[in-house]
C-alpha positions in Angstrom: -0.5 12.8 -38.2 -3.2 14.8 -39.9 -5.0 17.7 -38.1 -8.3 15.9 -38.9 -7.3 13.0 -36.7 -7.0 15.1 -33.6 -10.0 15.2 -31.3 -10.8 18.6 -29.7 -13.0 18.6 -26.6 -14.4 21.8 -25.0 -13.7 21.3 -21.2 -15.1 24.5 -19.9 -12.3 24.4 -17.3 -12.9 28.1 -16.5 -16.5 27.4 -15.3 -15.5 26.2 -11.8 -17.6 28.9 -10.0 -20.5 27.7 -7.8 -22.3 31.0 -8.4 -23.2 33.9 -6.2 -26.3 35.0 -4.4 -26.4 38.6 -3.1 -22.7 38.7 -3.3 -22.1 35.5 -1.3 -20.2 32.6 -2.8 -22.0 29.4 -3.5 -24.6 28.4 -1.0 -23.5 30.7 1.8 -26.8 32.6 1.5 -28.6 29.6 3.0 -26.5 29.8 6.2 -27.5 33.4 6.7 -31.1 32.6 5.8 -31.1 29.7 8.3 -29.6 31.9 11.0 -32.3 34.6 10.4 -35.0 32.0 10.5 -33.8 30.5 13.8 -33.5 34.0 15.2 -37.1 34.9 14.3 -38.5 31.7 15.7 -36.4 32.0 18.9 -37.6 35.6 19.4 -41.2 34.6 18.9 -41.0 31.7 21.3 -39.2 33.8 24.0 -41.6 36.8 23.6 -44.9 35.0 23.1 -44.6 31.7 25.0 -42.3 32.6 27.8 -43.3 36.3 28.2 -39.6 37.4 28.2 -39.4 41.2 27.7 -39.2 42.3 24.0 -35.7 43.8 24.1 -34.3 40.8 25.9 -35.9 38.5 23.4 -34.4 40.4 20.5 -30.9 40.4 22.1 -31.0 36.6 22.8 -32.5 35.9 19.4 -29.8 37.8 17.6 -27.2 35.3 18.8 -27.8 32.7 16.1 -27.8 35.3 13.3 -24.5 36.8 14.6 -22.9 33.4 14.9 -24.0 32.5 11.3 -22.7 35.8 10.0 -19.4 35.4 11.8 -19.0 31.9 10.3 -19.9 33.0 6.8 -17.8 36.2 6.7 -15.0 35.0 8.9 -14.4 31.4 7.6 -16.1 30.9 4.3 -16.6 34.0 2.2 -13.6 34.6 -0.1 -11.6 31.8 1.6 -10.2 28.7 0.0 -12.2 25.4 0.2 -12.0 23.7 3.6 -10.5 26.8 5.3 -13.1 26.5 8.1 -12.3 22.8 8.7 -8.6 23.4 8.5 -8.9 26.1 11.2 -10.9 23.9 13.4 -8.4 21.0 13.0 -5.5 23.3 13.8 -7.2 24.6 16.9 -8.0 21.1 18.1 -4.9 19.2 17.2 -2.2 21.8 16.5 -0.1 22.2 13.4 0.3 19.1 11.2 3.8 19.9 10.1 6.0 23.0 9.8 9.2 24.5 11.1 10.2 23.6 14.6 9.6 26.5 17.0 11.7 25.1 19.9 15.5 24.6 19.7 16.6 21.1 19.1 18.2 19.4 22.1 21.8 18.1 21.9 22.2 14.4 21.1 22.2 12.5 24.4 25.3 10.3 23.4 27.4 13.4 22.6 29.2 14.4 25.8 29.9 18.1 26.2 33.6 19.0 26.0 35.0 19.6 29.4 
């Protein structure tokens, strides 16, 4: 076989990154931007339309931004893909498989020696 018969293809296998925006992986910037947008709109609605005191409006409106930041930095940033969904599934349904944490019961047909 001649080396001219071999076909070489550049696969760019090292280019698996989805990029970064302001130090956040992939599209995580949009989660924070969305949380900030919802917070500003909520603050304006509470303060302008419903006449809630300003500091109360700011504290209530900060909740969406804090939740988004917790999600991004706690479950997505620097974590493997699907980490957030795996955590949710583990909390809802328990572990899928793993070592048994409770002792195994004796076989019911084996009588104890008396």
